[in-house]
C-alpha positions as CSV (number, residue, x, y, z in Angstrom):
1,M,236.1,238.6,113.9
2,L,238.3,235.1,112.5
3,S,235.6,233.3,115.4
4,D,232.6,234.8,114.0
5,V,233.5,234.2,110.1
6,N,234.4,230.7,110.9
7,D,231.2,230.1,113.1
8,I,229.0,231.2,110.0
9,A,231.0,228.8,107.3
10,Y,230.8,226.1,109.6
11,R,227.2,226.9,110.0
12,R,226.5,226.0,106.2
13,M,228.8,223.5,105.7
14,I,227.1,221.7,108.4
15,A,224.0,222.3,107.3
16,S,224.7,221.1,103.5
17,H,222.5,217.7,102.8
18,P,223.7,216.0,99.8
19,V,221.1,214.2,97.6
20,L,221.5,212.4,94.2
21,T,218.8,213.1,91.6
22,G,219.8,212.1,88.3
23,V,222.6,210.7,85.5
24,R,222.6,213.3,82.6
25,P,224.5,214.5,80.1
26,A,227.2,216.9,81.5
27,H,226.0,219.7,78.8
28,E,222.6,219.4,80.2
29,V,223.6,220.3,84.1
30,L,226.5,222.5,83.6
31,P,226.1,225.8,81.9
32,G,228.6,226.0,79.3
33,L,230.2,223.1,78.9
34,R,230.3,223.6,75.0
35,R,231.7,220.1,72.6
36,N,235.2,221.4,72.4
37,L,235.9,221.8,75.7
38,I,236.9,219.4,77.9
39,L,237.1,219.7,82.2
40,H,240.3,218.6,84.6
41,A,241.2,218.0,88.0
42,A,241.9,221.6,89.4
43,P,243.9,223.7,89.6
44,P,243.7,224.9,85.9
45,A,246.1,223.5,82.9
46,T,246.8,224.3,79.6
47,W,247.9,221.6,77.1
48,Q,251.2,222.8,76.8
49,T,251.7,222.3,81.0
50,M,249.8,219.3,81.4
51,S,251.4,216.1,82.7
52,E,252.0,213.2,80.6
53,T,249.4,211.1,82.6
54,M,246.7,214.1,82.5
55,R,247.2,214.7,78.5
56,G,246.3,210.7,78.3
57,G,243.6,211.1,80.0
58,M,242.3,213.9,78.1
59,T,243.3,212.3,74.9
60,G,240.7,209.8,75.4
61,A,237.8,212.1,76.6
62,A,238.5,213.8,73.3
63,M,237.9,210.7,71.0
64,F,235.0,209.5,73.5
65,E,233.0,213.0,72.7
66,G,234.1,212.5,68.6
67,L,236.6,215.4,68.7
68,A,239.4,213.1,67.2
69,S,239.6,209.8,65.9
70,S,242.5,208.7,67.2
71,A,244.8,209.9,70.5
72,A,247.9,211.7,67.7
73,E,244.6,213.7,66.4
74,A,243.5,214.6,69.5
75,A,247.1,215.7,70.9
76,A,247.6,217.9,67.9
77,M,244.3,219.4,68.1
78,A,244.4,220.1,71.4
79,A,248.0,221.5,71.0
80,A,246.7,223.9,68.5
81,G,244.0,225.6,70.5
82,Q,241.2,223.2,68.6
83,I,240.8,221.7,72.2
84,E,239.6,223.7,75.1
85,F,240.7,222.4,78.8
86,A,239.2,224.0,82.1
87,A,239.4,222.7,86.0
88,A,236.2,220.6,87.0
89,Q,236.0,223.1,90.2
90,D,235.4,225.9,88.0
91,H,232.4,224.7,86.3
92,G,230.3,223.0,89.0
93,A,231.9,219.3,88.8
94,M,234.6,217.1,90.0
95,A,237.1,215.1,88.2
96,G,238.7,212.2,90.2
97,G,242.2,211.4,89.5
98,V,242.8,212.1,85.6
99,G,239.5,211.6,84.7
100,S,237.8,214.2,82.3
101,I,233.8,215.7,82.3
102,T,232.8,216.3,78.5
103,A,229.8,217.7,77.2
104,S,228.2,214.1,76.4
105,L,229.7,212.0,79.0
106,P,227.4,211.0,82.2
107,V,227.3,212.0,85.2
108,M,225.8,211.7,88.7
109,V,224.0,215.0,89.7
110,I,224.0,215.6,93.3
111,E,221.9,218.6,95.0
112,D,222.6,220.3,98.0
113,R,218.8,220.2,99.6
114,S,220.2,223.6,102.0
115,N,220.7,225.9,99.1
116,G,219.9,224.4,95.8
117,N,223.7,224.3,94.4
118,I,224.6,221.2,92.2
119,A,227.6,219.5,91.8
120,T,228.5,216.9,89.1
121,H,230.8,213.6,88.9
122,F,231.6,211.1,86.3
123,L,230.1,207.3,86.7
124,M,233.5,205.3,88.1
125,E,234.7,202.8,85.8
126,G,235.9,199.8,88.0
127,L,239.4,198.2,88.0
128,G,241.5,197.8,85.0
129,K,241.8,200.2,82.0
130,T,240.2,203.4,82.6
131,L,240.2,207.1,81.3
132,V,240.2,207.8,84.8
133,A,243.4,206.6,85.3
134,G,244.7,207.8,81.4
135,A,243.5,204.9,79.3
136,C,241.8,205.4,75.9
137,D,241.6,202.2,73.7
138,A,238.7,200.6,72.6
139,E,237.8,198.6,75.8
140,V,237.6,201.9,77.5
141,L,236.1,203.8,74.6
142,A,233.3,200.9,74.2
143,R,232.9,200.9,78.5
144,L,232.0,205.1,78.3
145,A,229.5,204.5,74.8
146,W,227.8,201.7,77.1
147,F,227.9,204.4,80.3
148,R,226.4,207.1,77.7
149,D,223.7,204.6,75.6
150,T,222.3,202.6,78.6
151,L,223.7,202.6,81.9
152,A,223.0,206.2,82.6
153,P,219.7,206.8,81.4
154,L,218.9,203.6,83.3
155,L,219.9,204.7,86.4
156,D,218.2,208.1,85.9
157,A,215.3,206.2,85.8
158,A,215.8,204.2,89.1
159,I,217.0,207.6,91.2
160,R,214.0,209.5,90.0
161,A,211.6,206.3,90.5
162,V,212.7,206.5,94.1
163,G,212.1,210.2,94.3
164,G,215.9,210.7,94.8
165,I,218.8,209.2,97.1
166,D,219.5,210.8,100.3
167,L,223.3,210.7,100.1
168,R,223.5,212.3,103.5
169,T,221.9,208.8,105.2
170,I,224.3,206.5,103.4
171,M,227.3,208.5,104.0
172,A,226.5,208.7,107.8
173,E,225.8,205.1,108.0
174,A,228.8,204.0,105.7
175,L,231.3,205.8,108.6
176,T,229.7,203.1,111.1
177,Q,230.4,200.1,108.8
178,G,234.1,200.1,107.9
179,D,234.1,203.0,105.3
180,E,236.2,206.3,105.4
181,L,234.5,207.9,102.2
182,H,237.5,208.4,99.8
183,N,239.2,205.3,99.0
184,R,237.1,203.0,101.0
185,N,233.0,202.9,100.2
186,R,232.4,199.2,100.0
187,A,229.5,199.7,102.5
188,A,228.1,203.0,100.5
189,T,228.3,201.1,97.4
190,N,226.2,198.4,98.3
191,M,223.6,200.8,100.0
192,L,223.5,202.8,97.2
193,L,223.1,199.4,94.9
194,N,220.1,198.1,97.4
195,R,218.3,201.7,96.2
196,L,219.0,201.9,92.7
197,A,217.6,198.1,92.8
198,V,214.3,199.4,94.3
199,G,214.0,202.0,91.7
200,L,214.5,199.4,89.0
201,L,211.6,197.3,90.0
202,G,209.1,200.0,89.3
203,L,210.8,200.7,85.7
204,P,209.8,198.0,82.4
205,A,211.6,194.6,82.5
206,D,214.7,194.6,80.8
207,P,216.2,191.3,83.1
208,S,219.3,191.0,80.6
209,T,220.1,195.3,81.0
210,H,219.3,195.6,84.7
211,R,221.7,192.4,85.6
212,R,223.9,193.6,83.4
213,A,223.9,197.3,85.5
214,L,223.5,196.1,89.0
215,D,226.3,193.0,88.5
216,F,228.6,196.2,87.2
217,I,227.6,198.3,89.9
218,A,228.2,195.4,92.4
219,A,231.7,194.6,91.1
220,T,232.6,198.6,91.2
221,P,233.2,198.6,95.4
222,Q,234.0,202.1,94.6
223,F,231.3,203.4,92.5
224,F,230.1,205.4,95.6
225,V,232.6,208.1,95.4
226,G,230.9,209.1,91.8
227,T,228.8,210.4,94.6
228,V,231.1,211.5,97.3
229,L,233.0,214.1,95.7
230,P,230.4,216.2,94.4
231,A,229.1,215.6,98.2
232,A,231.8,217.1,100.0
233,K,232.4,219.8,97.4
234,L,228.9,221.1,97.9
235,M,230.0,220.9,101.2
236,L,232.8,223.3,100.5
237,R,231.1,225.7,97.8
238,A,228.5,226.5,100.6
239,A,231.4,228.3,102.4
240,H,232.3,229.8,99.8
241,G,232.4,233.9,99.6
242,I,232.9,234.9,103.0
243,P,234.7,238.1,103.5
244,G,238.1,237.2,105.3
245,C,237.2,233.6,105.8
246,A,240.4,231.1,105.2
247,V,238.4,228.2,105.0
248,V,239.3,225.9,102.2
249,T,236.7,226.0,99.5
250,G,238.4,224.3,96.6
251,I,241.4,221.7,96.3
252,G,243.4,219.9,93.6
253,A,246.2,218.2,92.0
254,N,246.3,217.9,88.3
255,G,249.3,215.7,88.4
256,R,252.1,218.7,88.2
257,D,250.5,221.2,90.0
258,C,248.1,221.1,93.7
259,G,246.0,224.1,94.6
260,I,244.1,225.6,96.7
261,Q,240.8,228.1,96.9
262,L,239.3,229.8,99.9
263,S,236.4,231.4,100.8
264,G,237.5,235.0,101.3
265,T,239.5,235.3,97.8
266,G,237.2,234.2,95.3
267,N,237.8,232.0,92.6
268,R,241.8,232.4,92.9
269,W,244.0,229.4,92.5
270,F,246.9,229.3,95.1
271,T,249.4,227.1,93.3
272,A,253.0,224.9,94.3
273,P,254.0,221.6,92.9
274,A,252.0,218.5,93.6
275,E,254.0,216.3,96.0
276,V,254.1,212.5,94.8
277,P,252.4,209.8,97.3
278,R,254.1,207.4,99.5
279,G,252.3,204.3,100.5
280,I,252.3,200.4,99.2
281,L,253.3,200.0,95.2
282,Q,252.1,196.9,93.3
283,P,254.8,194.6,92.5
284,G,257.5,195.3,90.3
285,F,256.6,199.3,90.7
286,S,259.3,201.9,92.4
287,V,258.8,205.3,93.6
288,V,260.7,206.7,90.3
289,D,257.3,205.2,88.3
290,A,255.2,207.5,90.8
291,A,253.2,210.5,88.8
292,P,252.6,213.6,91.5
293,A,249.2,213.9,92.9
294,C,246.1,213.9,90.9
295,G,242.7,214.7,91.2
296,D,239.7,216.6,92.7
297,S,239.0,214.0,95.7
298,L,241.5,216.0,98.0
299,C,237.8,218.0,98.3
300,V,236.7,215.0,100.6
301,E,239.3,215.2,103.3
302,A,239.1,219.2,102.9
303,A,235.1,218.6,103.8
304,G,236.6,215.9,107.2
305,L,236.5,212.5,105.5
306,G,238.7,210.5,104.3
307,A,242.1,209.9,105.5
308,A,240.9,212.3,108.1
309,V,238.3,209.9,109.5
310,L,241.2,207.0,109.0
311,P,240.4,205.5,112.1
312,A,236.9,204.6,110.6
313,A,238.3,202.2,107.7
314,P,240.7,199.6,109.5
315,A,240.4,197.6,105.8
316,L,242.2,200.2,104.1
317,W,245.3,200.8,106.8
318,P,247.6,197.9,104.9
319,A,246.9,199.1,101.2
320,I,248.5,202.5,101.6
321,G,250.7,201.6,104.1
322,A,248.9,203.3,107.2
323,T,249.4,202.1,111.2
324,A,246.8,202.7,113.7
325,E,249.2,205.0,115.1
326,G,248.9,206.7,111.9
327,A,245.2,206.9,111.6
328,I,244.7,208.4,114.9
329,R,247.5,211.0,114.3
330,Y,246.0,212.5,111.2
331,H,242.6,212.6,112.6
332,A,244.1,214.7,115.8
333,D,245.6,217.0,113.2
334,A,242.5,217.2,111.1
335,Q,240.6,218.5,114.6
336,T,243.4,221.0,114.9
337,L,242.7,222.3,111.7
338,A,238.8,222.6,111.6
339,L,236.2,224.5,112.5
340,G,234.6,221.9,114.3
341,E,232.8,218.0,114.0
342,H,230.0,217.2,112.0
343,P,226.4,216.6,113.9
344,H,225.8,213.6,111.5
345,Y,228.8,211.7,110.4
346,R,230.0,210.1,113.5
347,I,232.7,207.6,114.1
348,P,232.3,204.7,116.3
349,A,236.0,204.0,116.6
350,L,236.6,207.7,117.8
351,G,233.7,207.1,120.5
352,G,231.1,208.5,118.4
353,R,233.1,212.2,117.6
354,G,231.7,213.8,114.7
355,A,234.2,214.4,111.8
356,P,236.2,217.5,111.5
357,V,234.6,219.6,109.4
358,G,236.5,221.7,107.4
359,V,240.3,223.1,107.0
360,D,241.3,226.3,108.3
361,A,244.0,227.8,106.1
362,R,245.6,230.0,108.8
363,R,245.9,227.0,111.4
364,V,247.7,225.4,108.8
365,V,250.4,228.3,108.4
366,A,249.9,228.8,112.0
367,T,251.1,225.5,113.2
368,W,253.0,223.6,110.4
369,T,250.3,221.2,110.3
370,L,249.0,220.0,106.6
371,P,245.7,217.7,105.9
372,V,246.7,214.6,105.1
373,I,245.0,213.0,101.9
374,D,244.7,208.9,101.1
375,I,245.1,208.5,97.1
376,M,245.4,206.4,94.5
377,I,249.2,206.1,93.2
378,G,249.5,206.7,89.7
379,H,252.0,206.0,86.8
380,R,254.0,208.7,85.1
381,Q,253.2,207.7,82.1
382,P,249.4,207.1,80.3
383,G,247.1,204.2,80.1
384,I,249.3,202.4,82.9
385,G,247.1,203.5,85.7
386,M,247.3,202.4,89.2
387,I,249.9,201.0,91.2
388,G,249.8,201.3,94.4
389,M,248.3,203.6,97.1
390,G,249.1,205.7,99.6
391,L,248.9,209.2,101.8
392,V,250.4,212.7,100.6
393,S,249.7,216.3,101.6
394,P,249.1,219.5,99.4
395,P,252.1,222.2,99.7
396,L,252.3,224.0,102.6
397,T,253.4,226.9,100.1
398,C,249.7,226.8,99.0
399,F,248.7,227.7,101.9
400,Q,251.0,230.6,102.8
401,Q,250.4,232.4,99.6
402,A,246.5,232.1,100.0
403,V,246.4,233.4,103.4
404,A,248.6,236.0,102.8
405,A,246.4,237.3,99.9
406,L,243.7,237.1,102.1
407,D,245.6,239.1,104.7
408,G,246.7,241.3,102.4
409,G,250.3,240.7,103.7
410,Y,253.5,239.2,102.0
411,C,254.5,235.9,101.4
412,P,257.4,234.4,103.1
413,Q,260.0,232.2,101.5
414,L,260.0,229.0,102.8
415,P,263.2,228.6,105.0
416,D,266.5,226.8,103.6
417,S,265.0,223.8,106.1
418,D,262.0,223.2,105.7
419,P,259.4,222.8,108.6
420,P,257.8,219.4,109.2
421,G,255.2,219.4,106.9
422,A,256.4,222.2,104.5
423,S,256.7,220.3,101.8
424,A,257.4,216.5,101.5
425,V,255.7,215.1,104.4
426,P,258.3,213.0,106.0
427,V,257.5,209.1,105.8
428,S,257.4,209.2,110.1
429,K,254.6,212.2,110.4
430,L,252.7,209.9,107.8
431,G,252.8,207.1,110.0
432,L,253.6,204.5,106.8
433,D,254.4,201.1,107.9
434,S,258.0,200.1,108.0
435,R,257.6,198.7,104.3
436,M,258.0,201.7,103.2
437,A,261.0,203.6,105.0
438,D,263.1,203.3,102.5
439,A,260.9,204.2,99.4
440,R,260.7,208.3,99.4
441,P,259.8,209.8,96.3
442,A,261.2,213.0,94.8
443,T,259.8,216.2,96.1
444,T,259.9,218.2,92.8
445,V,257.9,217.4,89.7
446,A,260.1,216.8,86.7
């Protein structure tokens, strides 16, 4: 029976075919997204339970949407319940980092041609101060206004001019050119840029505007990840709702908690305190500055990309503190948890093997093998943003709770001495290089 439901999930997931169809205001494609509702990274959180970094992103979103004129006013409105919050994944959207989606914010619209489902993500802002890092000053708000008023309509027209952009083709090729499609998307961004440029050729000439748009994307090597997150979510969503199926179909961290959803348990989130990523920090920062993991991008690894195919992206290893041996191990562990290999997403460095598709929560619990995610490390305080890059895993507790609920059983407490990977993943398990051997963050959330 279990192999049957996993086979159904696997076939649905590999059939998923993501296509970029446009860039539209979020309220036009996300039903029920009213003006005072802000979507954030899962699992669901309230203003009272949000981390300070997440609150920074939410106040910036409220200011962009015109709900408040200052961060202080936004905070007061949120505390009074005048601004509402919800998990983006519960609304067919994705929110990377502490980023957010509001009604008028432009989003990348991705359609799964295998079933008609749609998922979205906001446009990536580039480096420096960004809303996705919790900053909300005049520079950030001006950039978002340019996105809304100029960049988004231009990109939408270019995408429509070429009849949509096949993301599966780009993703498959990018994996052969050094991308792992989570924190390295340079090749994929360049391919997307080429297709957008072709679309612009068919539009009325506006050289300065077109040039600024193309220059911005060219200078933002992570721009493509704004399509990868919804593409990954669409793959997971294709497997959702199969009775008895323990495949992870939702996963995220909100800067305080980490949560997962399973195919067979509906829309319920199973949560535990999120871990602090370990990796390479920028000069001047220490592990006490690092915030717990945050963002919906954990779905990328649950779909079999990112750290699950890290051998494809050796240029990323030094940035996150990984070793060659560690990269191979993450892939091997992902295979242990996976339903099968992807027929399109193949890795030359692994002899052409397909990306490991899916995460079976029962296998996580049975083997104490956790998915590994490569991730941006953010500062605990809002507005400072990225202070490094590293690796993190969801807590084993999330998987134990979810499997127990799925099977109608009792979820035992963790033993006094946690098994390998049960809570914080040891440095040796992650394969971090020796520079991080003594830089181990706390495993609890303040």
